[in-house]
Residue, then its C-alpha position, 0 to 999 in steps of 0.5 A: m500499499e506504502h508502495a501506490q501511495d509513494q508512485d501516487a505523491l512522485y506522479r501529483e508532485a511530477a505533474e505539478t511541476f512539469g504539466p507547462a513542459m508537457q503541454r509544451l512537448a506536446r504541442a511541438t509534436e502534435a499540430n492537432a488540438e485534440r491530440q495534444r490532449d490525448l498525446v498530454q493525459d498519454m503523458h500522464v499515464a505514462i508517468w504515473r506507471s513509470f514510478a513504479q519502477f523509479d529507483g532514485r538514481c536520476s534527478l525526478r525531473t530528468w525521469v520526467y523529461r524521459v518518459t514524456h519524450n519516449v512517448a512523444a516519440s512513440h506518438v510521431a512514429r504511430e503517426a508517421r505509419r498511419n499517416r503515410g504519405t497525407v496531409t490533412l487540412d489541420t496541417i494545412d491550416q497550420m501551416p505558417d502563412g508570414r503574414s503579420l499585422s501586428g508585434e503580438m500576430e508577427q510573435a505568435d506566427a514565429l511560434g508556429r513557424l517553429m514549432t512546424w519546423i520542430r515537428r519536422l523533425k527526425s528524432p532525436d534532434h527533434q527531442i533535443m530541442t525541444l529539451y534545449l527549448e526547455d531550457l535544460s543544459a547540454a548534460e542534462i539532455a544528454d542525461i534523457t537521451g543517452l548521446t554525450p553532452g558534447a554530442i548534444a552541444t555539437r547538435i544544438s549548435r547545428l540545429k540552430a544555424h539550421l534553423t537560423k538558415d530557414f527561417q531567412e529563406t523563409d522570411n526572403a521568399 
């Protein structure tokens, strides 16, 4: 009985502390708002279940990010198999059009473009970029992904250069 209480307490702490990050990960992974909600629910279930095996060898933060990113990666793979070769109206509707009417609209447009760009990345680049945007260090990202901190730093540098190039090309088009 005590183990179940520990699992529940860990889940509550994780959900409270990392809930907003899970929402952001879902937005970076899935364009469709309804499927985003489903993905967040899947993440919550996976986290709760995972605490049955949590032994404290890594931080709660690392554990939660590892579990949620695995759920997100599975979601992407499942959606890719399901939608192979198709483009939905939701996808077309959410693609940035580059038009902005005010500073707020420009910021929303840039964020939308960034999320679309991130969703197009292959794993583990998708995972690395979303963790980087959550302000995790290269060492923390390495702990979650299993790569070395040097490899993470190199990938982040390359991804940032690629992002800059893609955004400049889009703005010049």
